[in-house]
N, C-alpha and C positions, 0 to 999 in steps of 0.2 A: 292320767292317760287308760285309754279307754280300750278294750279288748282288741275293735276295730284298728286293725294296722295300718288302714288307707287313712285314719283320723290323727295322724301323729300329734299333730297341733291343734284341731279343731278342739278335740273333745274337750275341753278345758274350757271353752268357749261355750258350749252345748250341751254337755252331758251331765246329766243329774239331777236332782231336785231345784237344789239351788241353784241354777241357772235358769230355772223361768223366767227371771224377768229377762235374760237376752235374750230367749224363746220368743215370747209377749211381743218384744220390738219387732224379731224378725218375723215372726208371724205376718207382723201389719205391713211387711212388704213383702210379703207373699209364700214363703216357705211353710209348705205344712211338715205334717211328723216324720214322713218318707226323707224326705230333706234333711233333716238332722239326724239319720243314724249313714248317710253315705258324706263321704270328704267333700270340705268348701271349696273349691277354686274360683281363683280368683283370672277376671278379665279384665287386666289393665288397656281401657280402649283410650287411643290417642283420638279421638275423633274430635274433629272442629269443621265448623260450618265455613271457619277463613279459607279459603284457598283449597284444591283438588286434590291434594297429596292424601290426606285425613279422610276427606268429606264419605268416603262412602263404607267408612268402620262399622258405622250403626248397624248396617246392611248385614256386614260380615260377621258380626259379631251374630246376629240371629243363629250360622250354619254353627260358630265356633259355641253357643252354648248347647244345641240341639245334637252338636256330637261329644261334650261333656257329658251331657243326660241320658241319651243312649246308651256310653260305657259308663254309664255307674256314679256320677258327679255329680255334685248342685254345684251350679256356676254362680256366679256372685260379680254383675258386671260393675265395674266404677269406671270414673273419667282424670283423665291429668291435663296435662296443657301441652300446648302446641303450638311454632311459631314459626310461618312459612317463609323461607330464603328468599324468594323469587318476588313476595310482594313487599318486603321489606325494606330490600335492597335499596340501597343511597340513599335512607335516611335514618336519622333517631332512631325508628323501632329494631333496624339489624342490631343496635347494640342488645336487645334481647334474646336474640336468634340462642347463641353458645350459652349464656347463663340459663337458661330455659331446660341445658343439657342436667342439669344438677339438679334441680328442680322438677323436670320431671325424675330422675333415681327417687328421689328424696320423698315426692308424694308417695310413687308406688311401694318405695320401702314401709312408710308410714302407715297407709292404708292395710300391707300385705301382713305388717308385725301390730298392728291394734284391731286384724281382726283373725290373726290367729290363724292364716289361710294355710290349708295344706299341702297348695301347688297354685300354679301360675299362670296365664298364659299374656303376653303381651304384644297388642295388635300395634304398627306403628307404619308408619309412611313416611312421612320427612327426613330430612335432615338429622334434626338433635333428638328425633323420638327413637330411632333405634339404637344409637348407643345410648344415649340413658335408660331404656328399656333391657339392656344387657351390662350396664354396670347395677341395675337394681338387682338381676337377676345374680350376676355374682356376688353379689352385697350381701342377699338374703341366701342363698345357696338354699333353695328347697328344690323341688323337681319343676320345670318348668322351660319353658320355650319361647321365643320369637317368634311370632307371624307377619309377617312382610304384608301389605296391604296391595302390592303390588304396582308398577309401572302404569302411567300413562300413555296410551297409544299416542301416534305422533299424527302433528297437523298433516296439512295441504296447500300448499301455499303455489299458484301460480307453475303445474304440476308435477312437484317435489315433494318430498316430507320436511318437515320444519319441528324444531321443540323451541320451549320457549331461548333458548340459545340464540336465536336467530331474532327473536325480538330484541334483548339488549343489544345484538352488534347491528341490530337495525338502526339503533339511537342512534350511533355513533355515522353512517351514511347517510341517514337525514339530517343530523348536524351540517353535515358535508355537502348538501344540495344530493346526495346520491341516489335519497328516495321522498318523492313523493309525500305530500300527508296523507293523500289517501292509499296511497302503498301501504306505508306503516299502519294503519289501520287495520284495512286489508288481512295484513300480518296478523297483529297486534289478535285482532277476531278466529283467526285460524290455525293458531299456534297451541292451542291445551283445551280439544276437540271433547273432555272430557275428564272423569275422574282420575286422581294416579299420579305417583312422583313423577317427577320430571325425568324425561325419554331416554338421554344420553348417559353414559356412565358417569353420571355426575355422585353427589356425593350420597344423595339415597340408594341409589339402584349400588353403589359403592359400598356404601354399611349393610347393605344386604345382603349385597354377594360375601360380604367379610362375616358375617353374621351363620351364614351356610357353613363359610369353610372353617371357622371356629366350634361348628357342630351344633351350635344353638337354635338352629332354624332348621325347620328339616327340607335339606337340599332337592329342588328344584317343585316342590308344594312350596317352598315359600314365595319364589320370583314367577309364580302365576301374574299373566297383567292384570291388573284391576278389574277392565272391564270383560276380563272372558270368562265364558261360560262355564268355565273349570274350577271357579274360583271359590264358588260355595261350595262345592265339594273337599277345595283343600281346606275350607274354616270347617269344616264337620272330623275330616281325617284329624287335624290338629287338636280338637276338641280332645276325642278318643284317644291320642296319644299322651296327651299328658297326665291322664290316667297310668296309660301303662308304662310311666315316665315313675309314678307316685307307686305301682309292685312293684316295680324291679328298685324305686329306693335308689335313680339316677338321679345326681343331683350335678348343678356346674362348675362344680368343685373337682369332679371327675370329667368333665368335658373340657372347660379352660384350662390348657395343658399349654407350659413353653412351645411345647409342638404345635398345639393348636392355633397358638397366637401367630406361631412361623411359617404356618399354613394359610392366615389369613392375610398377612402382609405380602407373601409370595402373589396369593389371588388378586391382590389390589396392582400389583407391579405390573401382572401378567396381562390386566386389560387395560390397563392408561387408567387408572382407579384415579379419585380423589384428595388432592394432598389433606384434605379432614381428616381421612383416616388413619394418618399418624397422631392427631392428637386425639381422638378417640380410641384406638388401640393402646395410646401409653396408658389411658383412661382404667378403658376394662382391665386392662393389665395389673395396673397396682390398685382394683378392687378387688381381683382376684390373686395380691398375693405374689405376685409373680416376678419376675426383673425382666424392666425392657430398658431398652436407650432410641434414645434417635440414630444411634450406630446402626442398632438395630436391622432397622427401614432399609439403607442404605447398601448393607454385606448383601442381605436379601435381594434387593433390587439389582444389583448388580449381576448377580448370576441367574435371573427371573429377564427371560425374552419377553418381551409384549406379543401375547399370542393373537386376542381377539382384538376386531378391526372394526372401536365403537367409540361414539362420540362422546368427547368434541374433538379427539384428534383425529380420530377417523370417520369410517363414512355410515353406520350403523345406528341402530337405538335397541333399546332393551327389550322391546316387542319381538324382534327381527332376529335378538338370541334368542328368545323363548322356540319362536320359532324353528331356528335351527337345532335347536338340541339342547338349550340352557345353562345353565351352570354347571348340570351334571358333565355334559359332555367338556366342558373347561375345564372341570377339574379331572378328567379324565385323560385328556389329553396333556396336564400339567402332569400327572402321573406320569403318564411313556416317557414323558422326558427327564425322567426320575426330581423332580422340582418339589414334590409333597410328602409329608407323612404320613401313609397312609393307612398307618394305625389309629388314628387317634380316633376317638368315640363321639359317636353324635348323637344328639335326642331320637335320633332314631333304635337305636341301642345296636345299629348297625356300625364298621367305621368306616370313615372316609373312601377309603378304598373302596367297600361295600357299596356302597352310595352312589359314587362314580361309574360302577360296573355295567351301572341298569341306564348307561344315557344309552338317550335312542337319534342318534348324528341322521335329517335332514338329508336326501341324495341330494349332492351339488350346492350344497350353503357355502356363503361365503365370509360367514363372521367369524368365524372361529379355525384357524391355524395349527400344523402339528409343531411339533420340534424343530424337523428340517426346512421352513419355509415362515420364520416367525416375522413379524410388522417391523420389528426391532430385534436386537441381538440380547439387549437389557433392558428393564425394565423402566416404568415411567415416573419413578421418584428419587431423586439426586436429595443427600444433604451434604452443604456449603459449608466451611467454617471457615475463621478470617478475622481483620481485627476489626470490623464490625459485625460479624457475628459469632462471640468468639462460645456460646453453649451450640450454635447450631443455627440453621435455618431451612427452608424445604425449599425446593425447584420443581415442578412438574416437566418433563420432557416427553412424552409422549405428545407427537403431533408436530412436533418444530422442531429442525435440524441444525441450528443456530446454539453451540456449544459455550461460546464466551462472547463475552460483550463490554467495549469501553467506553464507557461516556460522560461527560459534565453531568454532578448530578442538577436536577431540578427540586428542591425541599420544600414540600407542604406538609404543615400541620393538622391537617384534617381528611379523610378523604373528600369533602364538597365544595374542597379549595382545588384540591386538584383536578376535579370532574370538572368544575368551570374552568379550570384553563384546559382543561379537552377539549370542551364544548366548546368555546372561543379558538380553536385553534391555534394555542400557545406553544403546543408540544410538538417538537419537530426531530426530525428523524438525527437518531444516534443520542437525542436525548436518554438519561434514566430517571424517572421518575423517582420518588423517596415521599410517601404517602408515614408520616410517624404519629404516634402517640395513640396510634389504634389497636395497641396490643391488647392483652387479658386485662388487666389494670388501669390502663389510659384512655383505653374507650370509654368504659368502658365494656369489656364484651368482644373485643377481638370479631370489630365486620365483616365481614367479608367484601369483597373489592369489585366483583364483576360489574357493576357499572361503569367507573371505572374504565377496569381490561377491554370490555367488550366497546366500549367505546373507542378505544386505541384499534380495536382491532376494523371497527368496523369503517376508523375512517381510512385505512389503506397500511397502518402504522405499524399492524402487529410484529414483521420479521424486523422492524427498523427500530421501534422503541424499548426498552428494557425498564423493569419496575421492581421496586426492593421495599417492604413494607413490612412489621411489624404486627400487622394484620392477618387477618387471613384470605386464601380466593376461594369462589366456588368452582366446584366438580367441574363448571362447563368453560370454565377458563378458559383461553388460547393461550401461545406466547409466551415470551421470554420472561416470565413473574415470579419473583423471589418471595415466600411469604413466611411468615413464623420468625422473622428476625427476633435472636433471644440472645443478650439481657433486652427487652425494650426501652425506648425512648423513654418512660416513663420510670421508671424506677432505675434513670443516668445512663442506660446503653449506651453504645457508640451512636446510634443513628441521631441521637439527641444534641450532638457536636459535627455534624453536618451543616454545612453554608450551599447555598449557590455556587455552581461551577466546581464543584471538591470534583474530582477523577473516580470514578467509584470501574472496579477492575473484579467482573466473574469471570471464573472460567469453571463448568462444568466438570471436566474434565480430569482438572487436577483437584475439583472440591473446593476451592477458594471463592472466597467472596470481601475485599480488599478496599479500602479509599487509599488512594496513594499518597505519599507527601504532606499526610497530615498529624500531627499530633495530636490523638484521639484526648488523651489526658489531663492537656494543659488547657485545652479548651473546655473541658468540663467542669475546671476550675471556677468556671464563673457561671455555672449553670445552674440554674436553680428547678425545681420540679415545677409543672404547670397546677392551676390550680383545678382541683377535681370537678367532674358535670354535674356529678349529684352529691348532696350532700346527707341524704335518709332514702328509704326503701331499700328495695333490693338490689338495686345497680352498687349503692352505696358500700354497700356492705359486701357485695360479692368484689369491689375493686380491693377493699381491703384483705382478704382473704384467697385472694386467686396467686397461682405460684406462676411460673415460666412457661410457656408454650413449650419449650424444649421439656416439660416433664408433663405435657398431656393440659395445663390451663387447667387443675383441680384444684379448687378451694381444700385449703389446710385445713388441719382438725382441728 
């Protein structure tokens, strides 16, 4: 270790006569004498040209580099992968999405460890890059932070704001003859006007808020919208901040505590956020070595009112939230209501309460409410258990009033089969659509079902049809949809025993999901697991190693 306390790791890589070969290679990549005397700061960039969520991150990285250099560091940018859920939705490609979370975390870890980097900034945009980056930081435990690329601006269609959610739902409306080809094309062309992640409180914006409430992302800076003029300044500030973290030796283990995790869960509940946050926070907690179960989500959500009126259940999008006062305003309102533990440390070196104190509320804003005027008295996430889900399952109750449902099962062994039935008008009011063998192992990859759920809503059945699956839901999902059913069908979970016509009963208030009058174990005696979809490559390896959704769908050691 050199005498330079800001190079606690990289000195082994760059200092001394015996490291001349390494320096020679780095000189060829543009480094000079003075660069070797400074801490090496990695910029893990999840830029990809496929889709808007991460499309602008190369440009943002320029400003991050400037901030690192001006604060006395040497920036070293590297890339990892990204899969767009919105593009791959409804196809075989969606199986790669959740799997990419592990690949992102692994690749960031490998480059950082391999090059003995002193600090790290992870530039993230879409759904799995955010938790993947947070998992990597927890695993590496070196000074570092998450910088979110920001949300897309809403599109404009027929005089009102629209998001990608509207396009998915329009597919169902189009199938029923409620929308013409020309209208669908016009909406398709208008919904996504530029760079940035999907605009509602879908998975990307939910996980961006999670990182801010965890303390891993600078509150307010991280959530500046993608095309806002202030995003460049936010990037530069983040670059400077990572050097400050290094000087103070503040690491993720000091930030990601049980209190911080519970703050993040409360933030998801108060904003009607995505059910995917359950999977990702379980995984982040495990990487940080902290105890967390799905029951914690129900406990915290049940005491947390919904305070933010955000899509998909509400009226506004992320850019509206930013204009109203942003995530600091949400945190301030929650602290006023006693819903957060304000002494949690953040990457700014200040506490969560100190960060929230700087919130600036726009007069007359309607996006964020106070404790005396909540949108709902309890949060958006509920955990159900019962003979169909002994390990639990997740239902999102933000945006709809139906709290119980009973009806005959319509059982499908794949997402494609279910979508075909919806598209052909074969699903009727009162049905419970069951999609199985789409869990972490069975998929593999636990595909999201937005194509199916949006088609159901688009056909006008959102309040009269329920859905149960061992797969996942997009953050843009509406309606009474139950996901993450565990154990999954592919490992002999109860869903594997269901047959068409079985009566499924769900009761949100009593936290129950059951099938009535069925001897599940007797039926499973004649059950055999389906053949795997893949026998080689990353998807086959994932299916062999992945654990239950109730534990975050993480790979076993």
